Short mmCIF file of the C-alpha atoms (twelve columns), coordinates in Angstrom:
data_MODEL
# 
_entry.id   MODEL 
# 
loop_
_atom_site.group_PDB 
_atom_site.id 
_atom_site.type_symbol 
_atom_site.label_atom_id 
_atom_site.label_alt_id 
_atom_site.label_comp_id 
_atom_site.label_asym_id 
_atom_site.label_seq_id 
_atom_site.Cartn_x 
_atom_site.Cartn_y 
_atom_site.Cartn_z 
_atom_site.pdbx_PDB_model_num 
ATOM 1   C CA . MET A 1   0.012  0.226   0.045   1 
ATOM 2   C CA . LEU A 2   1.325  3.520   -1.200  1 
ATOM 3   C CA . GLU A 3   1.122  5.903   1.552   1 
ATOM 4   C CA . LYS A 4   1.685  9.627   1.121   1 
ATOM 5   C CA . THR A 5   3.549  10.377  4.561   1 
ATOM 6   C CA . ALA A 6   5.680  7.093   4.370   1 
ATOM 7   C CA . ILE A 7   6.902  8.080   0.963   1 
ATOM 8   C CA . GLU A 8   7.245  11.685  1.789   1 
ATOM 9   C CA . LYS A 9   9.788  10.146  4.637   1 
ATOM 10  C CA . LEU A 10  11.523 8.217   2.189   1 
ATOM 11  C CA . LEU A 11  12.325 11.341  0.528   1 
ATOM 12  C CA . GLY A 12  14.091 12.696  2.863   1 
ATOM 13  C CA . ASP A 13  15.671 9.963   3.943   1 
ATOM 14  C CA . ILE A 14  16.933 8.946   0.452   1 
ATOM 15  C CA . GLY A 15  17.717 12.382  0.065   1 
ATOM 16  C CA . GLN A 16  20.037 12.518  3.080   1 
ATOM 17  C CA . SER A 17  21.754 9.160   1.648   1 
ATOM 18  C CA . LEU A 18  22.256 10.865  -1.956  1 
ATOM 19  C CA . LEU A 19  24.131 13.795  -0.379  1 
ATOM 20  C CA . LYS A 20  26.550 11.167  1.166   1 
ATOM 21  C CA . ASN A 21  26.822 9.161   -2.175  1 
ATOM 22  C CA . LEU A 22  27.490 12.448  -4.394  1 
ATOM 23  C CA . TYR A 23  30.881 12.950  -2.388  1 
ATOM 24  C CA . ALA A 24  31.559 9.129   -2.336  1 
ATOM 25  C CA . GLU A 25  34.782 8.684   -4.848  1 
ATOM 26  C CA . ASP A 26  34.440 5.922   -7.586  1 
ATOM 27  C CA . GLU A 27  37.468 3.919   -6.864  1 
ATOM 28  C CA . GLY A 28  36.827 1.466   -10.010 1 
ATOM 29  C CA . PHE A 29  36.380 4.603   -12.651 1 
ATOM 30  C CA . LEU A 30  39.340 6.375   -10.651 1 
ATOM 31  C CA . LYS A 31  41.631 2.819   -11.083 1 
ATOM 32  C CA . GLY A 32  40.492 3.010   -14.774 1 
ATOM 33  C CA . MET A 33  41.727 6.628   -15.435 1 
ATOM 34  C CA . ARG A 34  45.382 5.920   -13.414 1 
ATOM 35  C CA . ALA A 35  45.650 3.373   -15.946 1 
ATOM 36  C CA . LEU A 36  45.243 6.068   -18.790 1 
ATOM 37  C CA . ASP A 37  48.131 7.758   -17.083 1 
ATOM 38  C CA . THR A 38  46.178 10.602  -16.365 1 
ATOM 39  C CA . ASP A 39  47.762 13.151  -14.680 1 
ATOM 40  C CA . ALA A 40  47.004 13.672  -10.886 1 
ATOM 41  C CA . LYS A 41  45.802 17.169  -10.899 1 
ATOM 42  C CA . GLU A 42  43.337 16.467  -14.208 1 
ATOM 43  C CA . LEU A 43  42.131 13.402  -12.530 1 
ATOM 44  C CA . ASN A 44  41.347 15.203  -9.373  1 
ATOM 45  C CA . LYS A 45  38.564 17.053  -11.676 1 
ATOM 46  C CA . TYR A 46  37.058 14.167  -12.648 1 
ATOM 47  C CA . ARG A 47  36.291 12.547  -8.881  1 
ATOM 48  C CA . LEU A 48  33.088 14.366  -8.668  1 
ATOM 49  C CA . TRP A 49  32.154 15.144  -12.300 1 
ATOM 50  C CA . GLU A 50  30.986 12.369  -14.106 1 
ATOM 51  C CA . TRP A 51  27.719 10.951  -15.100 1 
ATOM 52  C CA . THR A 52  27.041 9.205   -11.985 1 
ATOM 53  C CA . GLN A 53  27.031 12.302  -10.003 1 
ATOM 54  C CA . GLY A 54  25.152 14.096  -12.982 1 
ATOM 55  C CA . ILE A 55  22.187 11.980  -12.675 1 
ATOM 56  C CA . GLY A 56  22.616 12.257  -8.755  1 
ATOM 57  C CA . LEU A 57  22.264 16.098  -9.127  1 
ATOM 58  C CA . TYR A 58  19.211 15.850  -11.145 1 
ATOM 59  C CA . GLY A 59  17.384 14.129  -8.359  1 
ATOM 60  C CA . PHE A 60  18.228 17.066  -5.912  1 
ATOM 61  C CA . PHE A 61  16.598 19.534  -8.465  1 
ATOM 62  C CA . LYS A 62  13.428 17.272  -8.575  1 
ATOM 63  C CA . LEU A 63  13.166 17.515  -4.803  1 
ATOM 64  C CA . TYR A 64  13.319 20.781  -4.912  1 
ATOM 65  C CA . GLN A 65  10.890 21.291  -7.411  1 
ATOM 66  C CA . TYR A 66  8.313  19.133  -5.696  1 
ATOM 67  C CA . THR A 67  8.778  20.361  -2.322  1 
ATOM 68  C CA . GLY A 68  9.752  23.925  -2.619  1 
ATOM 69  C CA . ASP A 69  12.681 23.185  0.259   1 
ATOM 70  C CA . GLU A 70  15.545 25.481  -0.901  1 
ATOM 71  C CA . THR A 71  17.485 23.124  1.286   1 
ATOM 72  C CA . TYR A 72  18.052 21.132  -1.662  1 
ATOM 73  C CA . LEU A 73  18.991 23.939  -3.886  1 
ATOM 74  C CA . GLY A 74  21.795 25.061  -1.283  1 
ATOM 75  C CA . TYR A 75  23.062 21.525  -1.596  1 
ATOM 76  C CA . LEU A 76  23.516 22.149  -5.325  1 
ATOM 77  C CA . VAL A 77  24.922 25.698  -5.306  1 
ATOM 78  C CA . ARG A 78  27.288 24.382  -2.524  1 
ATOM 79  C CA . TYR A 79  28.517 21.470  -4.955  1 
ATOM 80  C CA . TYR A 80  28.843 23.871  -7.938  1 
ATOM 81  C CA . ASP A 81  30.609 25.957  -6.091  1 
ATOM 82  C CA . GLU A 82  33.164 23.180  -4.830  1 
ATOM 83  C CA . ARG A 83  33.898 21.873  -8.470  1 
ATOM 84  C CA . LEU A 84  34.134 25.126  -10.176 1 
ATOM 85  C CA . ALA A 85  36.809 26.058  -7.641  1 
ATOM 86  C CA . GLU A 86  38.508 22.742  -8.794  1 
ATOM 87  C CA . GLY A 87  38.111 23.673  -12.239 1 
ATOM 88  C CA . LEU A 88  36.068 21.259  -14.411 1 
ATOM 89  C CA . PRO A 89  37.265 18.471  -16.171 1 
ATOM 90  C CA . GLY A 90  37.610 17.138  -20.016 1 
ATOM 91  C CA . LYS A 91  34.661 17.659  -21.991 1 
ATOM 92  C CA . ASN A 92  32.584 14.301  -23.096 1 
ATOM 93  C CA . VAL A 93  29.216 12.640  -23.153 1 
ATOM 94  C CA . ASN A 94  29.431 11.593  -19.595 1 
ATOM 95  C CA . THR A 95  31.111 14.413  -17.709 1 
ATOM 96  C CA . MET A 96  28.377 16.517  -20.208 1 
ATOM 97  C CA . ALA A 97  25.673 15.152  -17.613 1 
ATOM 98  C CA . PRO A 98  26.208 17.532  -14.499 1 
ATOM 99  C CA . MET A 99  25.606 20.396  -16.666 1 
ATOM 100 C CA . LEU A 100 21.884 19.430  -16.802 1 
ATOM 101 C CA . THR A 101 21.089 20.366  -13.574 1 
ATOM 102 C CA . MET A 102 23.577 23.576  -13.577 1 
ATOM 103 C CA . ALA A 103 21.491 24.715  -16.354 1 
ATOM 104 C CA . LEU A 104 18.184 23.979  -14.478 1 
ATOM 105 C CA . LEU A 105 19.646 25.903  -11.350 1 
ATOM 106 C CA . HIS A 106 20.713 28.631  -13.343 1 
ATOM 107 C CA . THR A 107 16.854 28.826  -13.962 1 
ATOM 108 C CA . VAL A 108 15.980 29.709  -10.581 1 
ATOM 109 C CA . ARG A 109 19.334 31.200  -9.190  1 
ATOM 110 C CA . PRO A 110 20.805 33.134  -12.187 1 
ATOM 111 C CA . ASP A 111 24.640 32.934  -11.886 1 
ATOM 112 C CA . GLU A 112 26.958 34.400  -14.477 1 
ATOM 113 C CA . ARG A 113 29.357 31.600  -13.909 1 
ATOM 114 C CA . TYR A 114 26.675 28.953  -14.588 1 
ATOM 115 C CA . LEU A 115 25.797 30.683  -17.884 1 
ATOM 116 C CA . LYS A 116 29.433 30.768  -18.823 1 
ATOM 117 C CA . GLU A 117 29.825 27.317  -18.390 1 
ATOM 118 C CA . ILE A 118 26.563 26.305  -20.174 1 
ATOM 119 C CA . GLU A 119 27.531 28.120  -23.346 1 
ATOM 120 C CA . ALA A 120 30.826 26.784  -23.337 1 
ATOM 121 C CA . TRP A 121 30.067 23.078  -22.992 1 
ATOM 122 C CA . SER A 122 26.595 23.601  -25.329 1 
ATOM 123 C CA . ASP A 123 29.060 24.728  -28.072 1 
ATOM 124 C CA . TRP A 124 31.372 22.236  -27.417 1 
ATOM 125 C CA . VAL A 125 28.715 19.621  -28.311 1 
ATOM 126 C CA . MET A 126 27.355 21.560  -31.481 1 
ATOM 127 C CA . LYS A 127 30.781 22.254  -32.997 1 
ATOM 128 C CA . GLU A 128 33.584 19.803  -31.678 1 
ATOM 129 C CA . MET A 129 32.097 17.067  -30.237 1 
ATOM 130 C CA . PRO A 130 32.956 13.715  -32.284 1 
ATOM 131 C CA . ARG A 131 30.194 12.515  -34.486 1 
ATOM 132 C CA . THR A 132 29.401 9.472   -36.218 1 
ATOM 133 C CA . LYS A 133 28.163 8.532   -39.722 1 
ATOM 134 C CA . GLU A 134 24.688 10.754  -40.073 1 
ATOM 135 C CA . GLY A 135 25.947 13.095  -37.585 1 
ATOM 136 C CA . GLY A 136 25.186 11.037  -34.296 1 
ATOM 137 C CA . PHE A 137 26.814 11.925  -30.923 1 
ATOM 138 C CA . GLN A 138 29.598 9.767   -30.918 1 
ATOM 139 C CA . HIS A 139 29.136 8.280   -27.345 1 
ATOM 140 C CA . ILE A 140 33.134 9.442   -26.093 1 
ATOM 141 C CA . THR A 141 33.696 8.892   -22.411 1 
ATOM 142 C CA . SER A 142 35.992 9.914   -20.151 1 
ATOM 143 C CA . ASP A 143 38.034 6.596   -20.452 1 
ATOM 144 C CA . SER A 144 36.864 5.166   -24.022 1 
ATOM 145 C CA . VAL A 145 36.771 7.042   -27.578 1 
ATOM 146 C CA . ASN A 146 34.185 4.376   -28.519 1 
ATOM 147 C CA . GLU A 147 34.550 5.489   -32.403 1 
ATOM 148 C CA . GLY A 148 31.242 5.637   -34.563 1 
ATOM 149 C CA . GLU A 149 29.220 4.337   -31.494 1 
ATOM 150 C CA . LEU A 150 25.298 5.293   -30.696 1 
ATOM 151 C CA . TRP A 151 24.720 4.812   -26.906 1 
ATOM 152 C CA . ASP A 152 20.945 5.164   -25.900 1 
ATOM 153 C CA . ASP A 153 22.601 6.829   -22.508 1 
ATOM 154 C CA . THR A 154 23.585 9.755   -24.418 1 
ATOM 155 C CA . LEU A 155 20.146 10.976  -24.974 1 
ATOM 156 C CA . VAL A 156 19.959 12.072  -21.088 1 
ATOM 157 C CA . MET A 157 23.890 12.526  -20.546 1 
ATOM 158 C CA . THR A 158 24.069 15.203  -23.232 1 
ATOM 159 C CA . VAL A 159 20.931 15.442  -25.382 1 
ATOM 160 C CA . LEU A 160 18.950 16.912  -22.410 1 
ATOM 161 C CA . PHE A 161 21.218 19.443  -21.369 1 
ATOM 162 C CA . LEU A 162 21.938 20.409  -24.852 1 
ATOM 163 C CA . ALA A 163 18.195 21.118  -25.010 1 
ATOM 164 C CA . HIS A 164 18.174 23.103  -22.048 1 
ATOM 165 C CA . ALA A 165 21.070 25.240  -22.908 1 
ATOM 166 C CA . GLY A 166 19.057 26.069  -26.510 1 
ATOM 167 C CA . LYS A 167 16.160 27.244  -24.153 1 
ATOM 168 C CA . ILE A 168 18.729 29.551  -21.875 1 
ATOM 169 C CA . LEU A 169 20.773 30.646  -24.867 1 
ATOM 170 C CA . ASN A 170 18.134 31.496  -26.990 1 
ATOM 171 C CA . ARG A 171 19.482 29.423  -29.914 1 
ATOM 172 C CA . PRO A 172 16.748 27.487  -31.324 1 
ATOM 173 C CA . ALA A 173 19.514 25.379  -33.248 1 
ATOM 174 C CA . TYR A 174 20.666 23.771  -30.457 1 
ATOM 175 C CA . ILE A 175 16.836 22.387  -29.956 1 
ATOM 176 C CA . ASP A 176 16.863 21.386  -33.442 1 
ATOM 177 C CA . GLU A 177 20.008 19.445  -33.003 1 
ATOM 178 C CA . ALA A 178 18.487 17.688  -30.048 1 
ATOM 179 C CA . VAL A 179 15.651 16.768  -31.844 1 
ATOM 180 C CA . ARG A 180 17.620 15.067  -34.831 1 
ATOM 181 C CA . GLN A 181 19.601 13.221  -32.302 1 
ATOM 182 C CA . TYR A 182 16.564 11.618  -30.576 1 
ATOM 183 C CA . LEU A 183 15.342 10.773  -34.372 1 
ATOM 184 C CA . LEU A 184 18.807 9.397   -35.284 1 
ATOM 185 C CA . HIS A 185 19.110 7.509   -31.982 1 
ATOM 186 C CA . THR A 186 15.304 6.084   -32.327 1 
ATOM 187 C CA . LYS A 187 16.102 4.687   -36.034 1 
ATOM 188 C CA . TYR A 188 19.529 2.738   -34.551 1 
ATOM 189 C CA . LEU A 189 18.806 1.767   -31.138 1 
ATOM 190 C CA . THR A 190 14.984 0.210   -31.168 1 
ATOM 191 C CA . ASP A 191 13.991 -3.102  -31.922 1 
ATOM 192 C CA . ARG A 192 11.157 -3.302  -34.217 1 
ATOM 193 C CA . ARG A 193 10.192 -6.646  -32.757 1 
ATOM 194 C CA . THR A 194 9.390  -5.620  -29.286 1 
ATOM 195 C CA . GLY A 195 9.260  -1.765  -29.338 1 
ATOM 196 C CA . LEU A 196 12.344 -2.107  -26.361 1 
ATOM 197 C CA . TRP A 197 15.663 -0.219  -27.160 1 
ATOM 198 C CA . TYR A 198 19.266 -1.643  -27.729 1 
ATOM 199 C CA . HIS A 199 22.470 -0.374  -25.813 1 
ATOM 200 C CA . GLY A 200 23.912 0.560   -28.639 1 
ATOM 201 C CA . TRP A 201 24.999 0.677   -32.433 1 
ATOM 202 C CA . THR A 202 28.358 0.712   -34.490 1 
ATOM 203 C CA . PHE A 203 28.522 2.044   -37.798 1 
ATOM 204 C CA . LEU A 204 32.143 0.238   -37.635 1 
ATOM 205 C CA . GLY A 205 30.420 -3.155  -37.809 1 
ATOM 206 C CA . ASN A 206 26.666 -2.338  -38.369 1 
ATOM 207 C CA . HIS A 207 25.164 -3.747  -35.519 1 
ATOM 208 C CA . ASN A 208 24.090 -3.633  -32.097 1 
ATOM 209 C CA . PHE A 209 26.787 -5.453  -30.611 1 
ATOM 210 C CA . ALA A 210 25.454 -8.222  -27.970 1 
ATOM 211 C CA . GLY A 211 21.905 -7.064  -28.918 1 
ATOM 212 C CA . ALA A 212 21.212 -6.414  -25.197 1 
ATOM 213 C CA . LEU A 213 17.560 -5.021  -24.226 1 
ATOM 214 C CA . TRP A 214 19.468 -3.614  -21.077 1 
ATOM 215 C CA . GLY A 215 17.245 -2.383  -18.422 1 
ATOM 216 C CA . ARG A 216 18.710 1.024   -17.189 1 
ATOM 217 C CA . GLY A 217 19.838 1.613   -20.794 1 
ATOM 218 C CA . ASN A 218 15.854 1.343   -22.000 1 
ATOM 219 C CA . SER A 219 15.063 3.585   -18.845 1 
ATOM 220 C CA . TRP A 220 16.913 6.309   -20.402 1 
ATOM 221 C CA . ILE A 221 14.376 6.633   -22.978 1 
ATOM 222 C CA . THR A 222 11.687 6.125   -20.402 1 
ATOM 223 C CA . ILE A 223 12.801 9.178   -18.744 1 
ATOM 224 C CA . GLY A 224 14.647 11.180  -21.158 1 
ATOM 225 C CA . ILE A 225 11.699 11.331  -23.947 1 
ATOM 226 C CA . PRO A 226 8.796  13.061  -21.549 1 
ATOM 227 C CA . ASP A 227 11.177 15.168  -20.042 1 
ATOM 228 C CA . PHE A 228 12.229 16.101  -23.879 1 
ATOM 229 C CA . LEU A 229 8.624  16.936  -24.420 1 
ATOM 230 C CA . ASP A 230 8.525  19.364  -21.889 1 
ATOM 231 C CA . LEU A 231 10.847 21.543  -23.908 1 
ATOM 232 C CA . LEU A 232 9.157  21.091  -27.197 1 
ATOM 233 C CA . GLU A 233 6.587  23.812  -28.361 1 
ATOM 234 C CA . GLY A 234 3.219  23.007  -30.390 1 
ATOM 235 C CA . GLU A 235 2.043  19.373  -31.580 1 
ATOM 236 C CA . GLY A 236 4.092  18.685  -34.763 1 
ATOM 237 C CA . GLY A 237 4.778  15.313  -35.838 1 
ATOM 238 C CA . VAL A 238 7.964  15.267  -34.503 1 
ATOM 239 C CA . LYS A 239 6.635  15.390  -30.991 1 
ATOM 240 C CA . ALA A 240 3.904  12.614  -32.027 1 
ATOM 241 C CA . TYR A 241 6.820  10.572  -33.090 1 
ATOM 242 C CA . LEU A 242 8.463  10.544  -30.052 1 
ATOM 243 C CA . ILE A 243 5.196  10.099  -28.181 1 
ATOM 244 C CA . GLU A 244 4.569  7.277   -30.520 1 
ATOM 245 C CA . THR A 245 8.012  5.635   -29.755 1 
ATOM 246 C CA . LEU A 246 7.280  5.983   -26.037 1 
ATOM 247 C CA . ALA A 247 4.287  4.600   -25.847 1 
ATOM 248 C CA . ARG A 248 5.876  1.556   -28.015 1 
ATOM 249 C CA . GLN A 249 8.403  0.854   -25.175 1 
ATOM 250 C CA . ILE A 250 6.003  1.358   -22.601 1 
ATOM 251 C CA . GLU A 251 3.583  -1.525  -23.914 1 
ATOM 252 C CA . ALA A 252 6.412  -3.757  -23.913 1 
ATOM 253 C CA . LEU A 253 7.861  -2.827  -20.781 1 
ATOM 254 C CA . LYS A 254 4.485  -3.832  -19.213 1 
ATOM 255 C CA . THR A 255 4.585  -7.272  -20.808 1 
ATOM 256 C CA . TYR A 256 7.993  -7.822  -19.300 1 
ATOM 257 C CA . GLN A 257 7.330  -6.578  -15.641 1 
ATOM 258 C CA . ASP A 258 8.083  -9.067  -13.128 1 
ATOM 259 C CA . GLU A 259 5.622  -10.543 -10.785 1 
ATOM 260 C CA . SER A 260 7.528  -8.473  -8.397  1 
ATOM 261 C CA . GLY A 261 7.086  -5.297  -9.340  1 
ATOM 262 C CA . MET A 262 10.398 -4.934  -10.833 1 
ATOM 263 C CA . TRP A 263 12.102 -5.507  -13.953 1 
ATOM 264 C CA . HIS A 264 15.190 -7.589  -14.910 1 
ATOM 265 C CA . THR A 265 18.429 -5.887  -15.892 1 
ATOM 266 C CA . LEU A 266 18.108 -7.620  -18.999 1 
ATOM 267 C CA . ILE A 267 14.486 -7.025  -19.776 1 
ATOM 268 C CA . ASP A 268 13.969 -9.851  -21.844 1 
ATOM 269 C CA . ASP A 269 15.921 -12.407 -19.791 1 
ATOM 270 C CA . PRO A 270 14.120 -13.217 -16.404 1 
ATOM 271 C CA . THR A 271 17.389 -15.375 -15.220 1 
ATOM 272 C CA . SER A 272 18.933 -11.969 -15.037 1 
ATOM 273 C CA . TYR A 273 18.904 -10.010 -11.684 1 
ATOM 274 C CA . LEU A 274 16.270 -7.508  -10.657 1 
ATOM 275 C CA . GLU A 275 17.444 -3.896  -10.933 1 
ATOM 276 C CA . THR A 276 16.519 -1.406  -8.912  1 
ATOM 277 C CA . SER A 277 17.581 1.672   -11.009 1 
ATOM 278 C CA . ALA A 278 16.003 0.583   -14.003 1 
ATOM 279 C CA . THR A 279 12.638 -0.223  -12.484 1 
ATOM 280 C CA . ALA A 280 12.673 3.246   -11.003 1 
ATOM 281 C CA . GLY A 281 13.109 4.789   -13.943 1 
ATOM 282 C CA . PHE A 282 10.374 2.968   -15.993 1 
ATOM 283 C CA . CYS A 283 8.394  3.930   -12.728 1 
ATOM 284 C CA . TYR A 284 9.028  7.445   -13.317 1 
ATOM 285 C CA . GLY A 285 8.526  7.873   -17.027 1 
ATOM 286 C CA . ILE A 286 5.201  5.620   -16.942 1 
ATOM 287 C CA . LEU A 287 3.752  7.433   -14.532 1 
ATOM 288 C CA . LYS A 288 4.512  11.006  -16.128 1 
ATOM 289 C CA . SER A 289 3.465  9.747   -19.160 1 
ATOM 290 C CA . VAL A 290 0.210  8.814   -18.003 1 
ATOM 291 C CA . ARG A 291 0.017  12.256  -16.334 1 
ATOM 292 C CA . MET A 292 0.436  14.255  -20.028 1 
ATOM 293 C CA . GLY A 293 -1.467 11.996  -21.795 1 
ATOM 294 C CA . TYR A 294 1.106  10.185  -23.598 1 
ATOM 295 C CA . VAL A 295 -0.189 6.931   -22.764 1 
ATOM 296 C CA . GLY A 296 -3.506 5.824   -21.261 1 
ATOM 297 C CA . ASP A 297 -4.637 4.772   -17.558 1 
ATOM 298 C CA . ALA A 298 -4.221 1.343   -18.406 1 
ATOM 299 C CA . TYR A 299 -0.502 1.691   -17.396 1 
ATOM 300 C CA . LEU A 300 -1.199 2.908   -14.302 1 
ATOM 301 C CA . ASP A 301 -1.335 -0.279  -12.240 1 
ATOM 302 C CA . CYS A 302 1.930  -1.295  -14.113 1 
ATOM 303 C CA . ALA A 303 3.646  1.737   -12.344 1 
ATOM 304 C CA . LEU A 304 2.145  1.630   -9.040  1 
ATOM 305 C CA . ARG A 305 3.334  -1.722  -8.479  1 
ATOM 306 C CA . ALA A 306 6.985  -0.657  -9.500  1 
ATOM 307 C CA . ALA A 307 6.429  2.118   -7.143  1 
ATOM 308 C CA . GLU A 308 5.533  -0.275  -4.284  1 
ATOM 309 C CA . ALA A 309 8.441  -2.430  -4.975  1 
ATOM 310 C CA . LEU A 310 10.990 0.423   -4.684  1 
ATOM 311 C CA . THR A 311 9.800  1.029   -1.567  1 
ATOM 312 C CA . ARG A 312 11.025 -2.408  -0.700  1 
ATOM 313 C CA . ASN A 313 14.446 -1.542  -1.756  1 
ATOM 314 C CA . ILE A 314 15.383 1.235   0.200   1 
ATOM 315 C CA . ALA A 315 17.493 0.637   3.486   1 
ATOM 316 C CA . PRO A 316 16.333 2.234   6.877   1 
ATOM 317 C CA . ASP A 317 18.789 5.120   6.345   1 
ATOM 318 C CA . GLY A 318 17.677 5.681   2.826   1 
ATOM 319 C CA . THR A 319 20.363 3.969   0.906   1 
ATOM 320 C CA . VAL A 320 19.061 2.707   -2.433  1 
ATOM 321 C CA . LEU A 321 19.494 -1.067  -2.600  1 
ATOM 322 C CA . ASN A 322 20.148 -3.920  -5.549  1 
ATOM 323 C CA . VAL A 323 21.422 -1.126  -8.455  1 
ATOM 324 C CA . SER A 324 24.189 -2.188  -10.873 1 
ATOM 325 C CA . TYR A 325 27.232 -0.476  -11.258 1 
ATOM 326 C CA . GLY A 326 28.428 1.674   -14.211 1 
ATOM 327 C CA . THR A 327 27.651 -0.449  -17.190 1 
ATOM 328 C CA . ALA A 328 29.756 -0.144  -20.435 1 
ATOM 329 C CA . MET A 329 28.711 -1.673  -23.750 1 
ATOM 330 C CA . GLY A 330 28.318 -5.155  -23.557 1 
ATOM 331 C CA . ARG A 331 30.409 -5.699  -27.018 1 
ATOM 332 C CA . GLU A 332 30.059 -9.847  -27.513 1 
ATOM 333 C CA . SER A 333 28.031 -11.442 -24.960 1 
ATOM 334 C CA . LEU A 334 24.880 -10.809 -23.102 1 
ATOM 335 C CA . ASP A 335 26.723 -12.593 -19.810 1 
ATOM 336 C CA . PHE A 336 28.603 -9.038  -19.449 1 
ATOM 337 C CA . TYR A 337 25.442 -7.508  -18.060 1 
ATOM 338 C CA . ARG A 338 24.431 -10.585 -15.779 1 
ATOM 339 C CA . GLN A 339 27.796 -10.113 -14.055 1 
ATOM 340 C CA . ILE A 340 27.873 -6.199  -13.729 1 
ATOM 341 C CA . PRO A 341 27.964 -6.047  -9.607  1 
ATOM 342 C CA . ILE A 342 25.261 -4.515  -7.329  1 
ATOM 343 C CA . MET A 343 26.232 -1.414  -4.992  1 
ATOM 344 C CA . PRO A 344 24.882 2.216   -3.817  1 
ATOM 345 C CA . MET A 345 25.178 4.730   -6.641  1 
ATOM 346 C CA . PRO A 346 24.289 8.233   -6.786  1 
ATOM 347 C CA . TYR A 347 22.092 7.720   -9.502  1 
ATOM 348 C CA . GLY A 348 20.322 4.882   -7.867  1 
ATOM 349 C CA . HIS A 349 19.297 6.902   -5.326  1 
ATOM 350 C CA . SER A 350 18.190 9.902   -7.907  1 
ATOM 351 C CA . MET A 351 16.431 7.519   -10.040 1 
ATOM 352 C CA . VAL A 352 14.550 6.214   -7.202  1 
ATOM 353 C CA . LEU A 353 13.555 10.121  -6.145  1 
ATOM 354 C CA . LEU A 354 12.154 10.717  -9.482  1 
ATOM 355 C CA . ALA A 355 9.872  7.962   -9.422  1 
ATOM 356 C CA . LEU A 356 8.496  8.418   -5.802  1 
ATOM 357 C CA . ILE A 357 8.061  12.083  -6.613  1 
ATOM 358 C CA . GLU A 358 5.864  11.331  -9.539  1 
ATOM 359 C CA . THR A 359 4.112  8.799   -7.287  1 
ATOM 360 C CA . LEU A 360 3.139  11.640  -4.815  1 
ATOM 361 C CA . ILE A 361 1.853  13.664  -7.545  1 
ATOM 362 C CA . HIS A 362 -0.102 10.948  -8.737  1 
ATOM 363 C CA . LEU A 363 -1.479 10.165  -4.980  1 
ATOM 364 C CA . GLU A 364 -2.220 13.781  -4.533  1 
ATOM 365 C CA . LYS A 365 -4.124 14.106  -7.873  1 
ATOM 366 C CA . ASN A 366 -6.252 11.279  -6.889  1 
ATOM 367 C CA . ALA A 367 -6.561 11.663  -3.447  1 
# 
């Protein structure tokens, strides 16, 4: 049973745990960066400015939007002040992720420092970011070039920020480019049989790697399309196309949902483990899509079962459990995904916050 007061308490608990997790260094990532002979001073800039923190920061902004509690804005201001004082790392898809919340923060707490970075980072995306064939954003990361590769992660890590930057800077071409990227990624990453999304595509071999219908990768679509649609004006053909793409995915997700309310880390493989961050992303995206009228009420039960399952995956101290570690591309075997370790991560906390906030919005609307 989902109760408003109990969920509100969970939001506070998860928020406090997220704050700790934001400052926890990812030794696995840092070890890989050291192996690339990254200069110590430069490495320090990457410690707390990666996609893992970027998605975590998004959760705090959503908490502020829902509660109006400026404590959460204070967390964000402090975090960005600290990172700007240290100096920001090199630009790539993953280090772009914290820019999304910086852009959102700028809309409520304008700061010339933020505006300068928003302009510099979005200009880099438009003018210097490596591209694949057909102009796709190559999924270049801090530790891998990934030549000729499209990943579904890119749509939230980079493209969503670019669209917000276009709004802030009054540069419609940036929003047009974001639209183009959504269309191109849809072209190469959707599985026409199911409506789900593959993790990646390579133009060098013209295939979808191991053919993984990976949970969290799919959740970037379920989160990303509704949030991106917030930025599109009017009711044109592109918006209709993206809504249809989203609806097809949600239809498939309902089919593959586990009886527990969760989803498996490989959506179509019931032998793979049940995973919390993907479940949270699906819960958020489905509930928001129902609220916005993108899909019908028939999907409410599916989403609310997921919300209940999420509440069972939160420790007493607010730690979000059963979250898969950061996942690179499974290039040859689906076993790669089955063997990803489970551990608390900032993005897991944030994605559960998004889901539970959207759950509260639903409960309040239907009280």
